[in-house]
C-alpha positions in Angstrom: 17.1 34.1 17.8 15.3 31.0 19.2 14.0 28.2 17.0 10.4 29.3 17.7 11.2 32.8 16.6 12.8 31.5 13.4 9.7 29.4 12.7 7.3 32.3 13.3 9.4 34.6 11.1 10.3 32.1 8.3 8.1 29.1 8.5 4.7 30.6 9.2 5.2 33.4 6.7 7.1 31.3 4.2 4.1 29.3 3.0 1.1 31.4 4.1 -1.4 31.7 1.3 -1.3 28.8 -1.1 0.0 25.2 -0.9 -0.8 22.5 -3.4 0.3 19.3 -5.3 -0.4 15.2 -8.2 -1.3 14.4 -11.7 -4.0 11.9 -12.6 -1.2 9.6 -13.7 0.8 10.0 -10.5 -1.8 10.4 -7.8 -1.2 9.0 -4.4 -3.1 6.3 -2.6 -6.4 7.6 -1.1 -6.7 10.6 -3.4 -10.3 11.5 -4.1 -10.8 12.0 -7.9 -12.2 15.3 -8.8 -15.9 15.3 -9.8 -15.4 18.4 -12.1 -15.9 17.6 -15.8 -13.4 20.2 -17.0 -10.2 18.2 -17.9 -7.7 20.9 -17.2 -9.3 21.8 -13.9 -9.4 18.1 -13.0 -5.7 17.9 -13.7 -5.0 20.9 -11.5 -7.1 19.4 -8.7 -5.4 16.1 -9.0 -2.0 17.7 -8.7 -3.2 19.6 -5.6 -4.4 16.6 -3.7 -2.1 14.3 -1.7 0.7 14.3 0.9 3.8 16.5 0.5 7.0 17.1 2.4 9.7 19.8 2.4 12.1 17.4 4.2 14.6 17.2 1.4 14.9 21.0 1.2 15.2 21.3 5.0 18.0 18.7 4.9 20.1 20.6 2.4 19.3 24.1 3.7 18.8 24.9 7.4 16.9 28.1 6.5 13.9 25.8 5.8 11.9 23.6 8.1 10.6 20.0 7.6 7.0 20.7 6.9 4.2 18.2 6.0 1.3 19.2 3.8 -2.0 17.3 3.4 -4.6 18.3 0.8 -7.8 16.3 0.1 -10.9 17.0 -1.9 -14.1 17.5 0.2 -17.8 17.8 -0.7 -17.3 16.0 -4.1 -20.1 16.7 -6.5 -21.3 19.9 -4.7 -20.3 22.2 -7.6 -20.3 21.3 -11.2 -17.6 23.8 -12.0 -15.4 23.8 -8.9 -13.7 21.5 -6.4 -13.3 22.1 -2.6 -10.0 21.1 -0.9 -9.2 20.9 2.8 -5.6 21.9 3.5 -3.6 21.0 6.6 0.0 22.1 7.2 2.2 21.0 10.2 5.8 20.6 11.2 7.1 17.0 11.0 7.6 17.1 14.8 4.0 18.2 15.6 1.7 16.5 13.0 -1.1 16.4 15.5 -1.2 20.2 15.9 -1.2 21.8 12.4 -0.3 25.4 12.4 -2.3 26.2 9.3 -5.7 24.9 8.1 -7.6 26.2 5.2 -10.2 25.3 2.6 -9.7 26.2 -1.1 -12.3 26.5 -3.8 -10.6 25.7 -7.1 -12.3 26.7 -10.4 -11.7 28.0 -13.9 -11.6 31.8 -13.7 -11.7 32.9 -17.3 -10.4 31.3 -20.5 -7.2 29.4 -19.6 -6.9 31.0 -16.1 -7.7 29.1 -12.9 -8.4 30.5 -9.4 -7.9 29.0 -5.9 -10.0 31.0 -3.5 -8.9 30.8 0.2 -11.2 30.3 3.1 -10.8 30.1 6.9 -12.5 27.5 9.0 -15.0 28.5 11.7 -14.3 28.3 15.4 -11.2 26.4 16.5 -9.5 25.0 13.4 -7.8 22.3 15.5 -11.2 20.7 15.9 -10.7 19.6 12.2 -7.1 18.4 12.7 -6.5 15.0 11.1 -9.7 15.1 9.0 -7.7 14.7 5.9 -7.6 11.0 6.8 -11.4 10.9 6.6 -12.6 13.8 4.4 -16.2 12.5 4.3 -16.5 13.9 7.8 -16.9 17.3 6.3 -20.2 16.2 4.6 -22.1 16.3 7.8 -20.1 18.6 10.0 -19.5 21.7 7.8 -21.1 23.7 5.0 -19.4 26.2 2.7 -21.5 29.1 4.1 -19.8 28.7 7.5 -16.4 29.5 5.9 -14.8 33.0 5.8 -13.2 34.0 2.6 -9.8 35.7 2.7 -10.8 38.4 0.2 -8.0 39.4 -2.1 -5.9 36.3 -1.3 -7.0 34.1 -4.1 -4.2 32.6 -6.3 -4.6 32.8 -10.1 -2.9 30.2 -12.3 -2.3 29.5 -15.9 -0.9 26.3 -17.5 2.6 26.5 -18.9 2.7 23.6 -21.5 6.4 23.9 -22.0 7.2 23.5 -18.3 4.2 21.1 -17.7 3.2 23.3 -14.7 0.5 25.6 -13.5 2.1 28.9 -12.7 0.6 31.9 -10.9 0.3 34.2 -8.0 -2.0 36.5 -5.9 -2.9 39.9 -7.4 -0.4 42.5 -6.3 -1.4 44.4 -3.2 -4.8 42.7 -2.7 -4.0 40.2 0.1 -3.8 42.3 3.2 -1.4 41.6 6.0 -0.3 43.4 9.2 2.4 40.9 10.1 5.8 42.5 11.0 4.9 45.8 9.4 3.6 44.4 6.1 0.7 45.9 4.2 0.1 43.0 1.8 1.3 39.5 0.9 2.4 38.2 -2.5 2.3 34.5 -3.1 4.0 33.0 -6.1 3.1 29.3 -7.0 4.3 26.7 -9.4 2.4 23.4 -9.5 4.4 20.5 -11.1 3.1 16.9 -11.4 5.3 15.7 -8.5 6.0 18.8 -6.4 4.9 22.4 -5.8 6.9 25.5 -5.1 5.4 28.4 -3.0 7.1 31.7 -2.3 5.2 34.0 0.1 6.5 37.5 1.0 5.2 40.4 3.0 5.7 44.0 1.7 5.2 47.4 3.3 3.4 50.4 1.8 6.6 51.4 0.1 6.8 48.1 -1.7 9.8 46.9 0.4 9.9 43.3 1.5 9.7 43.0 5.3 9.3 39.2 5.8 9.5 35.9 3.9 12.3 34.1 2.3 14.7 36.1 0.1 16.3 33.3 -1.9 13.2 31.3 -2.9 10.2 29.6 -1.6 9.4 26.2 -0.1 9.7 23.1 -2.2 7.1 20.5 -1.3 7.7 17.0 -2.8 4.9 14.4 -3.2 5.5 11.5 -0.8 2.3 9.4 -1.2 
């Protein structure tokens, strides 16, 4: 199996739906503060913004790749009850050509539950590559109505006070996928103050796993 095949089978499917990361007390330089008044939602958004790397995990386990993740808030103040994030994911060797770009809308769903809805960019996503370094460019170049929501792929999270982490997943069977015989994707997420864990797996109609890591997900550590 070539390295590219391993990447398409493990990397691209190993962190597909949801990637996040920073507490207000540990935020990285250049992080845009959330404009949302909800303190818990603001904390979640703060953790989700910044620069992250899976280099440490890749160094100790060759099943994983050195991936860099950038997440920044865009359109601050657009919604009173939600924050929009631009997400860019690339291998360390090809930072200028991210293999995944998304926009998330993060809000409180109900009570103590939060939801991160997933959207695709219009046209060629590479046209937005590197915009995490200047997120204000989105103010004039793009509007939310031009995004396409990945229906059923939202991640729902609740705060675990004992573990000081937001923990959650997609709803079972709602995020459709046709990759390598899959019918749907399940993404499990844990958001710590200094790192995030994402475990994405594809399942067929019989509920059998057909792609994704079997021993655990990617570990992204804050580097900013």
